[in-house]
C-alpha positions as CSV (number, residue, x, y, z in Angstrom):
1,M,32.8,-34.4,-14.9
2,L,31.5,-38.0,-14.7
3,V,29.3,-39.2,-17.6
4,V,27.4,-42.4,-16.9
5,D,25.5,-44.2,-19.7
6,D,25.4,-47.8,-21.0
7,D,24.9,-46.6,-24.6
8,L,28.4,-46.0,-26.1
9,Q,27.2,-43.5,-28.7
10,T,25.4,-41.3,-26.2
11,R,28.2,-41.6,-23.7
12,E,30.8,-40.4,-26.3
13,L,28.5,-37.7,-27.7
14,I,28.2,-36.1,-24.2
15,T,31.9,-36.7,-23.4
16,N,33.1,-35.0,-26.6
17,A,30.8,-32.0,-26.1
18,L,32.1,-31.5,-22.5
19,M,35.7,-31.9,-23.5
20,E,35.3,-29.3,-26.2
21,Q,34.4,-26.8,-23.4
22,G,37.6,-27.7,-21.6
23,H,36.2,-30.1,-19.0
24,T,38.0,-33.2,-17.9
25,V,35.6,-36.2,-18.3
26,T,35.6,-39.6,-16.8
27,R,33.3,-42.2,-18.4
28,A,31.3,-45.0,-16.8
29,Q,29.1,-47.6,-18.6
30,S,27.1,-48.7,-15.6
31,A,25.7,-47.4,-12.3
32,E,28.0,-49.9,-10.4
33,E,31.1,-48.5,-12.1
34,A,29.9,-44.9,-11.4
35,L,29.4,-45.7,-7.7
36,D,32.8,-47.1,-7.4
37,L,34.3,-44.0,-8.9
38,L,32.2,-41.7,-6.7
39,K,33.4,-43.5,-3.6
40,N,37.1,-42.8,-4.5
41,R,37.0,-39.6,-6.5
42,G,35.4,-36.1,-6.4
43,F,33.6,-34.7,-9.4
44,H,32.2,-31.2,-10.0
45,L,29.1,-32.6,-11.9
46,V,27.6,-35.9,-12.9
47,V,25.5,-36.7,-16.0
48,T,23.8,-40.1,-15.7
49,D,21.3,-42.1,-17.6
50,L,18.4,-43.4,-15.6
51,R,17.6,-46.7,-17.3
52,M,20.6,-49.1,-17.4
53,P,21.1,-52.8,-16.9
54,G,21.7,-53.7,-13.2
55,K,21.5,-50.8,-10.9
56,S,19.7,-47.7,-12.2
57,G,20.8,-44.1,-12.4
58,M,18.4,-43.4,-9.6
59,E,20.8,-45.2,-7.2
60,V,23.6,-42.8,-8.4
61,V,21.3,-39.8,-7.6
62,T,20.5,-41.2,-4.2
63,Y,24.1,-41.9,-3.3
64,I,25.2,-38.4,-4.3
65,K,22.4,-36.8,-2.4
66,E,23.3,-38.7,0.8
67,N,27.0,-38.6,0.6
68,I,28.1,-35.6,-1.6
69,P,25.1,-33.3,-1.8
70,G,27.0,-30.4,-3.2
71,T,27.5,-32.2,-6.5
72,P,24.8,-31.4,-9.1
73,V,23.4,-34.3,-11.1
74,I,21.8,-34.1,-14.5
75,V,19.8,-37.2,-15.5
76,T,19.1,-38.3,-19.1
77,T,16.1,-40.4,-20.0
78,G,14.5,-41.8,-23.1
79,Y,11.0,-41.1,-24.4
80,G,8.2,-42.2,-22.0
81,S,10.3,-42.0,-18.8
82,V,9.6,-38.4,-17.9
83,D,7.8,-39.4,-14.7
84,Q,10.9,-41.2,-13.6
85,A,13.0,-38.2,-14.3
86,V,10.7,-36.0,-12.3
87,L,11.0,-38.5,-9.4
88,A,14.8,-38.3,-9.8
89,M,14.6,-34.5,-9.4
90,R,12.6,-34.9,-6.3
91,Q,15.4,-37.1,-5.0
92,G,17.9,-34.4,-5.6
93,A,18.8,-34.3,-9.3
94,Y,19.5,-30.8,-10.7
95,D,17.7,-31.3,-14.0
96,F,16.8,-33.9,-16.6
97,Q,17.4,-34.1,-20.4
98,E,15.3,-36.2,-22.8
99,K,16.9,-38.3,-25.4
100,P,18.0,-37.8,-28.1
101,I,20.2,-35.3,-26.3
102,N,20.1,-31.7,-27.4
103,I,23.8,-30.9,-26.9
104,E,23.4,-27.1,-26.8
105,H,20.7,-27.3,-24.2
106,L,22.8,-29.7,-22.2
107,K,25.8,-27.4,-22.3
108,H,23.6,-24.5,-21.1
109,T,22.2,-26.5,-18.3
110,I,25.6,-27.7,-17.1
111,N,27.0,-24.1,-17.2
112,R,24.0,-22.9,-15.1
113,A,24.5,-25.8,-12.6
114,L,28.2,-25.0,-12.2
115,R,27.5,-21.3,-11.7
116,E,24.9,-22.0,-9.1
117,T,27.1,-24.5,-7.3
118,V,29.9,-22.0,-7.1
119,L,27.6,-19.4,-5.6
120,S,26.1,-21.9,-3.2
121,N,29.5,-23.1,-2.0
122,A,30.7,-19.5,-1.5
123,F,27.5,-18.7,0.5
124,D,28.0,-21.8,2.6
125,Y,31.6,-20.8,3.2
126,L,30.6,-17.3,4.3
127,R,27.9,-18.8,6.6
128,R,30.3,-21.1,8.2
129,T,33.0,-18.5,8.7
130,Q,30.7,-15.6,9.7
131,P,30.2,-16.8,13.3
132,Y,34.0,-17.0,13.7
133,I,34.7,-13.6,12.1
134,Y,32.0,-11.9,14.2
135,K,32.6,-13.5,17.6
136,F,32.5,-10.9,20.3
137,G,35.8,-12.2,21.6
138,K,37.4,-11.4,18.2
139,L,36.7,-7.7,18.4
140,V,39.4,-5.5,19.9
141,A,38.1,-4.1,23.2
142,E,40.9,-3.1,25.6
143,S,39.3,0.2,26.5
144,E,36.4,0.4,29.0
145,N,34.3,2.2,26.3
146,M,34.5,-0.7,23.9
147,K,34.1,-3.4,26.7
148,R,30.9,-1.7,27.8
149,L,29.6,-1.4,24.2
150,L,30.2,-5.1,23.4
151,D,28.6,-6.1,26.7
152,Q,25.5,-4.1,25.7
153,A,25.6,-5.5,22.1
154,A,25.7,-9.1,23.4
155,K,22.6,-8.5,25.5
156,I,20.8,-6.9,22.5
157,A,21.8,-9.6,20.0
158,S,19.5,-12.2,21.4
159,S,16.4,-10.0,21.0
160,D,14.6,-8.9,17.8
161,I,14.3,-5.2,18.5
162,T,15.3,-2.6,16.0
163,L,18.7,-1.1,16.8
164,L,20.3,2.2,15.9
165,L,24.1,2.5,15.9
166,T,25.5,6.0,16.2
167,G,29.0,7.2,15.8
168,E,31.5,9.0,13.5
169,T,32.5,7.6,10.1
170,G,35.0,4.8,10.3
171,T,34.4,3.7,13.9
172,G,33.3,0.2,13.0
173,K,29.5,0.4,13.1
174,S,29.1,-2.2,10.3
175,M,31.4,-4.6,12.2
176,I,29.2,-4.2,15.3
177,A,26.0,-4.8,13.2
178,G,27.6,-8.0,11.7
179,T,28.5,-9.2,15.2
180,I,25.0,-8.7,16.5
181,H,23.5,-10.5,13.6
182,A,25.9,-13.4,13.8
183,N,25.1,-13.9,17.5
184,S,21.3,-13.6,17.1
185,K,18.7,-16.2,16.4
186,R,18.7,-15.1,12.8
187,A,22.3,-16.0,12.3
188,D,21.4,-18.9,9.9
189,H,19.8,-16.4,7.6
190,T,21.2,-13.6,5.5
191,L,22.7,-10.2,6.7
192,V,21.9,-7.8,3.9
193,T,23.6,-4.4,3.9
194,V,22.4,-1.2,2.1
195,N,24.4,2.0,2.1
196,C,21.7,4.6,2.0
197,A,24.2,7.4,1.1
198,A,25.7,5.6,-1.9
199,L,22.7,5.8,-4.2
200,P,20.4,8.5,-5.5
201,E,16.7,8.4,-4.3
202,T,15.2,6.6,-7.2
203,L,17.8,3.9,-7.2
204,L,17.8,3.5,-3.5
205,E,14.0,2.9,-3.6
206,S,14.4,0.2,-6.2
207,E,17.4,-1.3,-4.2
208,L,15.3,-1.5,-1.0
209,F,11.9,-2.6,-2.3
210,G,12.6,-4.1,-5.7
211,H,10.7,-3.4,-8.9
212,E,8.6,-5.1,-11.6
213,K,9.7,-5.2,-15.2
214,G,8.7,-1.9,-16.9
215,A,8.3,0.1,-13.6
216,F,10.7,2.7,-15.0
217,T,13.1,3.4,-17.8
218,G,15.7,0.7,-17.8
219,A,13.7,-1.8,-15.7
220,D,14.0,-4.6,-18.2
221,K,13.3,-7.4,-15.7
222,N,11.9,-8.0,-12.3
223,R,14.2,-7.4,-9.4
224,I,13.9,-8.6,-5.8
225,G,14.6,-5.8,-3.3
226,R,17.1,-6.0,-0.4
227,I,14.4,-6.0,2.2
228,Q,12.9,-9.2,0.6
229,Q,16.4,-10.7,0.3
230,A,16.8,-10.3,4.0
231,H,13.6,-12.2,4.8
232,G,14.2,-14.3,7.9
233,G,17.5,-12.4,8.6
234,T,18.8,-8.9,9.2
235,L,18.8,-5.7,7.1
236,F,21.6,-3.3,7.9
237,L,20.8,0.3,6.8
238,D,24.0,2.2,6.8
239,E,24.0,6.0,6.7
240,V,20.2,5.9,7.3
241,G,20.2,9.7,7.9
242,D,20.8,10.2,4.2
243,M,17.4,8.7,3.1
244,S,14.9,11.1,1.6
245,S,11.5,11.8,3.2
246,A,9.6,9.7,0.7
247,I,11.8,6.6,1.3
248,Q,11.7,7.2,5.0
249,A,7.9,6.8,4.9
250,K,8.1,3.5,3.0
251,V,10.8,2.2,5.3
252,L,8.5,3.1,8.3
253,R,5.7,1.1,6.8
254,A,7.9,-1.9,6.1
255,I,9.0,-1.9,9.8
256,E,5.6,-1.4,11.3
257,D,3.5,-3.7,8.9
258,Q,6.3,-6.1,7.9
259,V,5.1,-5.5,4.3
260,I,6.7,-4.1,1.2
261,Q,5.5,-3.2,-2.2
262,P,7.9,-3.4,-5.2
263,L,7.9,-0.4,-7.6
264,G,5.5,-0.8,-10.5
265,T,3.0,-3.1,-8.7
266,T,0.2,-3.0,-6.2
267,R,1.2,-6.4,-4.9
268,S,2.2,-6.5,-1.2
269,I,4.8,-8.9,0.1
270,E,5.1,-9.9,3.7
271,V,8.6,-9.9,5.1
272,D,10.2,-10.9,8.4
273,V,13.2,-8.8,8.9
274,R,15.2,-7.3,11.8
275,I,16.4,-3.8,11.2
276,I,19.7,-2.5,12.3
277,S,20.6,1.0,11.2
278,A,23.6,3.2,11.5
279,T,24.3,6.9,11.1
280,N,27.1,9.5,11.7
281,V,24.5,12.2,11.7
282,D,22.7,13.6,14.8
283,L,19.2,12.2,14.0
284,S,17.6,14.0,16.9
285,Q,18.8,17.3,15.4
286,A,17.7,16.2,12.0
287,V,14.2,15.5,13.5
288,A,14.2,19.0,15.0
289,E,15.1,20.4,11.6
290,K,12.3,18.4,9.9
291,S,14.8,16.6,7.7
292,F,14.1,13.2,9.4
293,R,10.8,11.7,10.4
294,Q,10.3,11.6,14.1
295,D,8.1,8.5,14.0
296,L,10.8,6.6,12.0
297,Y,13.5,7.9,14.4
298,Y,11.7,6.3,17.3
299,R,11.0,3.0,15.4
300,L,14.7,2.7,14.4
301,G,16.0,3.6,17.8
302,V,14.1,1.2,20.1
303,A,17.6,0.5,21.3
304,T,20.6,2.8,20.6
305,L,24.3,2.0,20.9
306,H,27.0,4.7,20.5
307,V,30.3,3.5,18.9
308,P,33.0,5.7,20.4
309,P,35.6,7.4,18.2
310,L,39.1,6.0,18.3
311,R,40.4,9.1,20.2
312,E,38.1,8.0,23.1
313,R,39.5,4.5,23.2
314,M,43.2,5.1,23.1
315,E,43.9,1.7,24.7
316,D,42.7,0.0,21.5
317,I,45.0,1.8,19.2
318,M,48.1,-0.5,19.6
319,P,46.1,-3.8,19.6
320,L,44.3,-2.7,16.4
321,T,47.6,-1.6,14.9
322,R,49.2,-5.0,15.6
323,R,46.2,-6.8,14.1
324,F,46.2,-4.7,11.0
325,L,50.0,-5.0,10.7
326,D,49.9,-8.7,10.8
327,K,46.9,-9.0,8.4
328,V,48.4,-6.6,5.8
329,C,51.8,-8.3,5.8
330,K,50.2,-11.7,5.3
331,E,47.8,-10.5,2.6
332,A,50.7,-8.8,0.7
333,S,53.1,-11.7,1.3
334,I,55.5,-9.3,3.0
335,T,58.0,-10.2,5.7
336,P,56.4,-9.1,9.0
337,K,57.3,-5.5,10.0
338,E,57.6,-3.8,13.3
339,L,56.9,-0.3,14.6
340,S,59.6,1.8,15.9
341,P,59.0,3.4,19.4
342,Q,58.7,6.8,17.6
343,A,56.1,5.4,15.3
344,E,54.1,4.1,18.3
345,K,54.2,7.5,19.9
346,A,53.1,9.1,16.6
347,L,50.1,6.7,16.5
348,L,49.1,7.4,20.1
349,A,49.5,11.2,19.6
350,H,47.3,11.4,16.5
351,N,43.6,12.6,16.8
352,W,42.3,10.0,14.3
353,P,39.5,12.0,12.7
354,G,39.0,9.0,10.3
355,N,38.9,6.6,13.3
356,V,39.6,2.9,12.8
357,R,39.4,3.2,9.0
358,E,42.1,5.8,9.0
359,L,44.3,3.7,11.2
360,R,44.0,0.7,8.9
361,S,44.8,2.9,5.9
362,A,47.8,4.3,7.6
363,I,49.1,0.8,8.4
364,E,48.5,-0.5,4.9
365,R,50.3,2.5,3.4
366,A,53.2,2.1,5.8
367,V,53.6,-1.6,5.1
368,L,53.5,-1.3,1.3
369,F,55.8,1.7,1.0
370,S,58.3,1.3,3.8
371,E,61.6,0.1,2.6
372,S,62.8,-1.0,6.0
373,P,61.6,-3.8,8.2
374,T,60.9,-1.2,10.8
375,I,58.1,1.3,10.3
376,E,59.0,4.9,11.2
377,P,56.7,7.9,11.7
378,K,57.4,9.2,8.1
379,D,56.1,5.9,6.7
380,L,52.7,6.5,8.4
381,D,52.2,9.8,6.6
382,L,49.7,11.0,9.2
383,I,48.1,14.4,8.7
384,Q,49.3,16.7,11.5
385,N,46.8,17.4,14.2
386,A,45.4,20.9,14.0
387,P,45.2,23.0,17.3
388,M,41.8,22.6,18.7
389,A,39.6,25.7,19.1
390,G,38.7,26.3,22.7
391,A,41.8,24.6,24.1
392,S,43.8,26.7,26.6
393,P,47.5,27.2,26.5
394,S,49.5,25.5,29.3
395,P,52.2,27.3,31.2
396,N,54.9,26.0,28.8
397,G,53.0,27.5,25.9
398,Q,51.6,24.1,24.6
399,T,47.9,23.5,24.0
400,D,46.2,21.2,26.5
401,D,44.8,18.0,25.1
402,L,41.2,19.2,25.1
403,L,39.0,18.4,22.1
404,D,36.1,20.4,20.8
405,L,34.5,17.8,18.5
406,Q,32.5,20.3,16.5
407,E,35.7,22.2,15.7
408,V,37.5,19.0,14.8
409,E,34.7,18.2,12.3
410,K,34.7,21.8,11.0
411,N,38.4,21.9,10.5
412,T,38.5,18.5,8.8
413,I,35.7,19.4,6.4
414,L,37.3,22.8,5.6
415,R,40.7,21.2,4.9
416,A,39.1,18.7,2.5
417,L,37.1,21.4,0.8
418,E,40.0,23.7,0.4
419,K,42.2,20.9,-0.9
420,C,39.5,20.1,-3.5
421,G,38.9,23.7,-4.5
422,W,35.4,23.6,-2.8
423,V,34.2,20.9,-5.2
424,Q,31.9,19.1,-2.8
425,N,31.8,15.8,-4.7
426,Q,35.6,15.5,-4.6
427,A,35.7,16.6,-0.9
428,A,33.1,14.0,0.0
429,L,35.2,11.3,-1.7
430,L,38.3,12.4,0.2
431,L,36.4,12.3,3.5
432,N,34.8,9.0,2.6
433,I,31.3,10.2,3.1
434,S,28.4,10.8,0.7
435,P,28.0,14.2,-1.1
436,R,24.5,14.4,0.6
437,S,26.1,13.8,4.0
438,L,28.8,16.5,3.3
439,C,26.1,19.0,2.2
440,Y,24.2,18.4,5.5
441,R,27.3,19.0,7.5
442,I,28.2,22.2,5.6
443,K,24.8,23.6,6.3
444,K,24.8,22.4,10.0
445,L,28.2,24.0,10.6
446,G,27.4,27.2,8.6
447,L,30.4,26.8,6.4
448,S,30.9,28.8,3.2
449,E,34.0,29.5,1.1
450,E,33.7,33.2,2.0
451,R,33.6,32.5,5.7
452,S,36.2,29.8,5.8
453,G,39.1,32.1,6.4
454,A,38.4,32.2,10.1
455,Y,39.0,28.4,10.3
456,R,41.8,28.0,7.9
457,F,44.8,25.9,9.1
């Protein structure tokens, strides 16, 4: 901290208060001295008087605004100089305090300024790194499927149309959404993500649209919804197929009218938001079954991209593996490890029902628990692939590598349910999907504990 004041008593009062809170404080008795310090040192926060002999505190404020704008400045001023303090705030000061200084009020203001600065710095960091993280060239795409997908995504990114991403859980739909946002004209604004399957209906509605104080039990203050937070940017609705009919209607209005209405109020708020949504559910079938609105389906899917499962992009498995292996070793400060030829074969032979997410988990597990510098198949701990229904035996008695995707889904869900004693919440957690999504799949596939014997492993 830098405390600037020509009055010794005030300077020491503020200094002692800050030091009691654990801050390191440097004192300056004039604006000239403060400017010399600022040119040679960095400070997290500056408290400066406005009226001092020689240069004024306003020159300190101006210098900080022009040269180190991330540093908050709190100005202090005597009675009758409030107008000058307001002018200082217009020039970039964070707040002003009238003399005699109320120390508790000053401490509170400083703590608030520091918190906001930390958040601002973190946001700026993410904004600077986001274009790098989400460059199309940074995504693994050795397979023709992924190359074609990224080519389509690059063309869509520059437009403002709503986009629906389809594909199984764990294929990387959120990464594609982030990449499209980062390469769009909205990249300087916020990408806000909402997982529609993670919250019950009442909480999801509040999360999306916000609420007024007293709108419902527990609403003790106003809250801005995620749609409003995404104003000027992009809203990513993950697992959009899990929304209830009532929320679907509200989302449709928000898309068509660009207007939202927080819970507990009749006030309408205009919003400018691009919608990207994702689902691992067949929405066309959900529309046919009347569980998803047809008009919303058409509005969300002006453009549709399908993210292929990992088993359909085999050329990407080893490049992804090497990337995860390098990343996990660095993050865990572990000496880099290698895959044995047998481990590579095991990775390429696996069906990957959990897709890229499952691959990453397997690599993380292998790196952390392998006691050797070389990872072997046993370290990967992969669930053995089940024989696929509908696959025909080859002359040597082996099953051909033909996949019936519905049977893969059915067998995976049954295995999870049986492992959890048919407790659906636990099975959903094991499968990394929402209980609502699992319930939908159980009904779609016609599964029941009594009928499961035909599909047991």
